[in-house]
N, C-alpha and C positions, 0 to 999 in steps of 0.2 A: 506371610506372603505366599501366594499361590505359585507353584512351579509347574513346568510342562516338560514332557519328554519330546524327543525329536520325532517320534512316531505320531504323537498328538499334533505337533506342528505341521507335519506333512498332510494330515487330514484337513487342516484349516486352509491349505493352499487353494483348492477349488472353491471353497465356501467364500473366502475373502478376496480371491483373485490376486494373490500375491505373486510377484515376479522377481523380486530382488530381496536378498538377505545378506546380513553382515553380523559380526559378533563383537560384543563389548564385554569388558570386565565390570565388576561392581562399582568401579570409580568412573565409569563412562568412557574409558579409553578404548579406542577401536583396535581389536585384535586381528580381525579379518575384514577386508573391504567387501563392498558389494560385488556380486557377479556381473558379468557383461550381459548384454541382451542375448547373445548367442548361447550362453550357458543356462540350462534349465535350473529352476530354483530347487528342485528335488536333489539334483547333483550338488548344488551349492550347500544344501543342508547336510549332505553326507560329508562334504569337505569340512564344514564347521564342526561337525561331531568328531571327525577324525582329528582335527586340529585341537579341539578341546581335550580329547582323551590323551594327548601327548604329555610327556613328563615336564614340558616347559611351563605348564600352568598348574598351580596348586589347587587343592580342593576348595570349593567355595561356590558362590553364586555368580552366574554370568547371564547376559541378556542377548537373545537372538532378536535382531532388529529386522522387521520385514515391511515391505512397501509394495503397493500395486504399480507404481510408476516411478520413473527417474526423479521427477520433481518431488514426490512425496518421500523419497529416500532421505530428504533433508530432515524430516520430522516423522520417523517411522513408528509403527506399532512395536512395542517392546514386550517380549515374553521371557520370563525368568526361567533359567534351567540350572540344575544343581549338579555339581561334580563331586563325587565321593561323599565324605562326611564333613560338612563345614563345621568350624569351631563355633562356640557360643558368641565370640566376638563378631564373627562374620554374620551370624544371625541377627545380632542387635544392630549392626550397621546397615542391614538390608531390610529393615521393617518398613521402609518408606513405601507408600502405595505407588503403583504404576501410573503413568500419566493418564489423565482422564481422556476419554474418547471425545474428539471435537464434534460438536453438533453442526450439522450442515447449515450453511448460510443460505437463507432464503433469497433467491434472486428474482427480481421483478422482471418478468418477461414483457415483450411488447404487447401481447394479447391481454395480459393482466393489467398493464398500464391503461390500455384503451377501456377495459371494463371499469377500472376505478375512475377514469375520467367521466364515463357515462354516469356512474353512480353519483359523482359530485354534481354533475349537471342536473340530475333528477332531484337531488336533495335541495339544490338551490331553487329549482322550480317549485318544489313543495313549500319551502319557506316563503316564497313570494305569494303563493296561494293563501297560506295561513295569515300572512300580513294583510292581504286583501280582505279576508273574512273578518279579521279584527276591525278593520276600518269600517266595513259594512255594519258590524254589530254596534260600533260606536255611533255611527250615523243613526241607526235604528233607535238607540237609547236616547239620542238627542231629540229625535222626532217624538218619542213617547213623553219625554220631559216637557216639550213644548205643548203637546196636546193636554197633558195633565195640568199644566199651569193655567191654560185657558179655561179648563173645566173648574179648577179651584177658584178662579176669579169670579166665574158666574155663580157659584154656590156660596161664595163668601168665606170659604175656609179651605185649608190645604189638606188634601187626603192623599196619602201615599200607601201603596200596598207594601207588604213585607218583602216581596221578591224584588220590587223596584228599589226599595231602600237598600237592600243588600247589594244590588248591582251598582247603585250609585256610589256606595261606600267602598266596595271592593275593586271596582274596575280600574281606578287610577293606579293602585298598587299592582294589580294583575298585568295591566298594560305595560307598566315600567319593567316588571320582571320579564315579560315576554319579549320586550324590545331588547333588553340586555342579553337574553338567551339567544335571540336570533342574530344579534350583532356578533356574539361570540362564535356561534356556529358558522356564520358567514366568514368570519376571520379564519377559522380553522380550515374551512373549505378552500379559501383563497391560498392559504399556505400550502395545502396539499396539492392544489392545482399548479402552483409555481414549482413545487418540488418535482412533480411529474413532468412538467415542461423542461426543467433543467436536466432531469434524468434522461428524458427522451433525446435531448440535444447531445448529452454526453455519450449515450449509446450509439447515436448516429455517427458522431465523430470517431468513436472507437471502431465501429464497423468499417468506416471509410478508411481509417488508417490501416486496419488489418487487411483490407482489400488491396490497398495500394502498395503495401510493403512487400518487397521481393525477398523470398527466403534466401538467407545468406548475406544480404546487404547490411551495411552499417546500421541502417534504421531498424532492420529486423533483429540484429544483435542487441541494440539498445532496448528494444521492446522486450526481449527475453530477460535482460538484466532487470528491467523495471518490474516485470511480473514476479521475478524471483524475490525481489526486495519486499513486495507487499505481503507475502506469506499468508494468504487467505485461501480458503477452499476454492473460491471462484478463480483467483489468480493462478493457483496451482493447476487447475483444470486447463486453463488457457495456456499455461506454460508447457504442459504436456503436449498440447496440440502444436505449439510453435516449435518445440524441440523435434517433434516428428517431422515437420516440414523441413527443418534445417538438416536433419539426418538424411532425408531423401535428396536434398539439394547438394549437400556438401558434407560427406561423412567425416573428413578430417577436421573441418571447422567445428562440426558437432562435438567431437571428442574434446577439442580445445576449449570450447565454451563450457562444457560440462566440468572440465577441470578448473576453469576460472571460477565457476559457481560453487566449487567445493563438492561436487558430485563425483565421488571416487569410484573407480572400478578396479577389479583384479583382471589383468590380461591373461590370456591362455597360458603363457609360459609360467607366470607366477602361480597360477592355480595348480599346475602340474607339480611345481616345486613344493 
């Protein structure tokens, strides 16, 4: 398991944009809570290091949990640090890999939705043109067959070219395959179009709700709790924004909501202790 020093962790702060830090033991128990917004994270790391070096905690492996925002403190990035000389038992218990980094969720923007809608329309138009070309080819084949039959009757025998024979034999199966293909493609496009329409309505409703909700109102608190439960990258980003609005509107209510959500802080007095 890779371990880090506090000096290395401080170098990561500007690279990763960390603002909050806490300390856990190897069993995942919280030893030191997150710092407040007013406390700089470098000072918090100094506090964590001082706390870890005290005689209260035995040698072993510990984890510094760091996050960029209040909401992400719920699922922070964890960095292993070592104190003293851990025993072999501690080493065997801590061979588990650190949590994998979440991949960002791709969010469909309004412009992207419009572009995809245009692509679907273009593809449908192309399918219609191809169908029209097939119908024209079928009519041309029918005209050729009619002309050849008249010629064959006049000459008293049926003569067919190799190309015409191939077309007559292959066209039914080709047409069937093409019809199935086009039907499948149109079905896919219809499903995509419906999905886009549904997403557009949902996005519009969500935007309207966010516009009408007053920071600090019961509806706003309910929205914050809803975003917290979803626990996705998109919802966490929105949660950060809503928490910022709440903090600006009502600082006391902001602290209460953070406490209800399990976002813990160390106040100034506790940090000094």
